[in-house]
N, C-alpha and C positions, 0 to 999 in steps of 0.2 A: 322501769315498772313493764313493759311493756315489748309490741315485737317494730314499734316504730322510733325512728330516728326524730329525737329532740330532747327539748331537758324544760322545766318545771319551769322554766320563766317563759318560754317562748310556745313556737305553733307547733303542734306535732305534724309530724311531712310520712312522705311514705314510707310502705314498707319495709326495711335493709336485711332484716334474718329471721330465724320462723322463735317466735317466743318458747319458753323451755314447755309450753304444756302444747304447742306446735311440731316440738322433737318429738313428747311422746305419744301423740298419735305416728307420727310417721315408722315408729318404733315399733307399734302393739296392732294387733289387733282385735275391732271387736263383732259382737257379735249381736249390736242393734245403734242406733245411732245412742253417741253415748257426748253424754257434757265431761271436756275434763280442766279443773278446774286448778288453779295456782293463789293458795291463799298467800302467797307473798307477796304479791301482785297488789291485791288487798291491802296489804298493810304497809304497802310501799303510795297506793294511792288516797291513803289515810293520813298517814304524815303531810301529803305535799300534800292536802286538803284541809288540814289542821291547820298551814304554816302558815296560808292563805287568811282564813279563817281569824283568825288570833284569838281572841277572849269565847269566840261563839263554841260551843257545842255541837256535837257531830253528835246527833241519834239517828243511829244508823237505820235506813226503812226496811225493816226486813223481808218485803212482799216483792225486794231484786233478786234474793236468794237469802232461802231460806234453809243451806245449808247448813250443818250443828259445826262442821270444821271451818266457817268462815265467822258463824260469832260466835266461840271460842278463843279464836284469832283478836275479834275487836275488840274483844273483853282485855282481850291481855295486852289493845293497846291504848284503853284506858277510852273505850266508844258506850257511848250511852245509845238508848234503840228507843224506835219507832214501831212499836206495834198497833199492826190490827185486825186481832183478835186475842179469846182467850187462847189459843191455839197455841199463838207467836209468843204471845206472854210467856206460857209453861214452856219453849223452845228456847226464850233466851234466860230465865231462870237456871232450865235443864245443866248450862252451860255455863252459868257462872256468872250472869250480870248479877245487880243488885234492881229489887224492885222500887226503890226511889229515884234511878240511870232509864226506868220507861217509862213512855206515854201513851197513853190507850190514843192513838192522832185518828180512828174512827170514827166518823159522827155519826154513825149507825153504830147503835152498838143494843145485844140482847142484853134486859135485865140482868141476868143473872150472870153474864159477863163480866158487868162492871162490875157484880160485888162480891166473883174469885177474887178481880185486880184488886178491890180496897183489900177485902181481907189480906192479900198477900204482900199490901205494901208500895201499891201503885197510885199514885196522890195526884195525876197529872193527867188533864181529860179533855180532849177535846169538843166543839158541839158546834153546832151551829141552824139549831133550831130549841121550841120551847122545850117542847113533851120533850125532847135526847137532855136537854139540862133537869125537868123533872124527875126523870129516867132515875139522873146521878144524885139527884138531892136523896133521893130514895137511898139509893142503895152504897152510895159512897158519900157518906152525909159530912160537908166540909174538908172536903176537894180543891183542890185550883180548876179552875178549869176557862181554856181560852176559845173564843173565838172565832170561826174558820168563814173568809171573804171570799164573796168570788173576785177570779179576774179578769178582766172583761179587757183587759192590753198587750194579751198575751202574743212572746213576735215566737215561740217559739212551733218548732216541726210537730208538734202533739201537743197544741192548748186543749185542756180540759176542759171536760165539758162542764154543764153548769150545775150536775148531780153532788153537788159538793159547796159551802158554801152559804153567806146570805148575803144581799144589801148592807151598804152601807149605815141607812135608818136603822133598820130589823140588828144588827151591829150593838148598836146603845141600846136597843129598845134588852136585848139578851142580856150582855150587862148590870142593867138596874132588875133582871127577873133574877140571875145568877142572884146578888147582896138578899130580895127578900129568901128568898129557897134555903139559905145559908150555905154557900158554895163564897171562894173564893177566886173574882172574873180577875186573871193576874194577865190576862195580856189578845194578841188577835195574833192569828196564824195564817199562812196563803201559802198558794202554790203559782209559781211562773209559768210552768208549765216545764212537762218532760225534752228532754235535749233539746235548751236554748243553748247555742253551738256558742255564743261571742258572752262576754256579763254585761256588753253595751244593752245587751238588748236586754236587759232588768230594771231600765231606768223610767218607763213610763208604765211597769205594773208597780217600781217603788213607790212613785209619783203617788201613785191613785191609792199603792195603803198609807201614805205617811197624813193623806186629809184624814182616814182616817182616824190615826191613829192621836192626833192630834183634838181632835173632833170630842174624842171619846176622855181625851186627859182635859180637857175646856171641860166638861158636863161632870169633873168631877171622879173620873174612874185611877184610880194611883196604879198607870199600868206598870206593869217590872218586865214583862217578858215578848221578845214580837220572835214567834219562830217563822222565819223565809226560807222553810220549805225545802223541798228537793229540784233538779233542774239539772242540775250541775250536769255537764256532756259528757258522751266516753266516745269516740273515734269511728264512724260509718263510713270513711269513704272519705267526708269533708273535714274541713281543715277543723278543728277548734281547739280553745285557746288553752294551755297547757295550765292544770288543776292551780297552782301555789296565785300564779296570774290569775286566773280567772278570779281566784275565790279572795283574791287579794282588793281586786274593782271591786267586784262585790260589796264588800265590807264595807271599804271608804263611801260607798256610793248608799251604803245605809245607814255611816254617821253624819251623810251631813243632812241625808232626810229626817230620822229620824232623834239625834242626837245623840249623848250620854246612854243609852238602853241598858239595865245593869246586868240583862238576862236575853241571848240571841241562841236561837235553834237555830238547826239548820238540818236537812233528813236527807244526806245525798242515799240515793242507794245505785241509780245506775251508773253513776257514776266510781262507784266504788269497786264497781265490779262484772264492769260489761268488759272489761279487759283483761279479768285474770282470767278468764276462759275461754275456750272453743268450742263448736261440735265435731268426732267426727260422725260421720255423715255416706252414704251413699246409692252413685248415681244407680235408677231401678230403668228406667228406659229412654231410649230419646228417641224423636218423632217430629215429621210434618203431615198437616191436619191434609195436605193437597202437596201434588207433583209442586203448584208452582208459587207454594206456601213461604212468605216474607222469610217469617219467623218457625225458630226450630222450637218443640217444645220439648224440656227437660222433666223427670219427675224423680223425686228425689225420695227418701225411706222416710223421710221428716215431714210435720209439713205443721201447717197452721196448730192439728187439733193435737201434738206427740210437742207442742214447745215453740214454733212459731208466730206465737197468737199475733204478734204487737207486728211484723204482715201488714195486719190490717188498714189499708188505707196506704200500704206500701209507707206508709209513715218511716219505716227503721230501716235501712238499706245494708244488708248483713255485707259484707266482705266476702268472696272464697278465695277458697286454695284446689287444686287441683295440680296429680301425677303430669297434666299435660302440658298448664303454665308458659308460653315462650312461642306454642304453637299459633298460628291465621284466625282468629277469632270473630266469631260471629251473637248476632242477637238473637236470644231467644225467654222462650216466657215461661218463668219455674213453677213448676207444681210439686206439693204432697202424693204422700201413695196413695192417702184414703177416696172411697167412693162418694166426696161431695165437692158439688160445682162450685161451692167457696173453697176449696180446698188450692185454693193459685195466690203466690203470692204473688208476681212481680210480673204483671201483664201491659199496665200504666205502660210501664218506663222499662222493657227486656231488659233483661242481662246479657251483658256481653262474655263466652264464655268458648274454652276451644272448638274447632268445628271438632275434633276428633273426638273428643267427648262421646261415651256409650259406657252402654249396663255395664255395670260393673267397676267400674272405675267410685274411688275416695272421691271423696269432693268436705274440706274443710273449711267450714262456718265460722268464719274469728270475730275478736270482740264478741260472745255470746254467753257471757254468764251474764246475763239481765233477765228477767224475768223468761227466762226459757222455760229451764226443769221448773217454776215456779208456775208456769203457765200449762205447763203437760200434763194433759184430759190421760184420766185411767182408761185406760185400749180402748178409745173411740176405733171404730170398724177391728179391733179386735190387733190396730196396731200397738205394740210396747210403753209408754209415755219415759222420755229419758234413762238411761242409764246415768248414773253419777262416777265420776272418778276424780278425787281428790289428790290433791299430789302433796 
């Protein structure tokens, strides 16, 4: 599946050989930071997750990486899709996805985009507020809706904020309102938090969500859909459970708490595409701020504003390859090239890199297929966003 040892039932181990994208990077030169993607890895990850999820349907979270080639490959694999905007819906449709396989999962939608989606054939919408339900009822009459809940018990490396979701009491009120508006409230959704490294970490969140599910049923709502969201992890240096075993355990916990749910959705993004890509970058400068500085600064030609936004709060810890690996290493603060003091990638926990690393050296950022090209800005400070090559 990727550049790391291990099988679908065990844990990911340490890197043992270059992946196909890393071999491609080694054999080519690039004028600017470039993300190289392997759709074979995406397909293998999809099959591995699907094997563990069983009857649960995968709705790929398009925001993780919207490369048309990835969407086309997942359409061929039988995936459905979670779209956050009209643009993502149009992109999915352009690559052969069926409208009925697309969920409009953003809880904050423009009215005209709701109308577009409904006219295109999308019938499933997310909501977490009364006004959103009113917009959906007005522009997508009779649509199915699911209510997103706030998660307070996340054990993820990157718990999501309170921006999305509502409290349990409000969720039941919104279901009642949806019925009055002529909508069909079919279920609930939540997100356990990004990069939840072990399946057991889902337990507290599932307990929390199951209480709301059973309360809604007791209140007379015939729920048929449970959207368990994302959170399926990728390897960033700390061991993660392999996808089939991970998904199998999650579904066992879901069945134990929710019973026989007619329809379960999962929305993996990172878990499908992170390990499918690597970024070819370059060292621009190495320096120290004083003669007795304990840390070197290593500046790359890519930073937070050109693809590495997930280094905010150092939540995602990328792994690196350099031409000087195997030589003596030391701690360094890693930073991007822009004239913005916030463009520092790792400082609280410095990165160990070869002491001989110098300006002009290539550096490969591993497992960088998720949320890099989609977060890249358009020319901040005049630096180009990520180029993308798909194998």
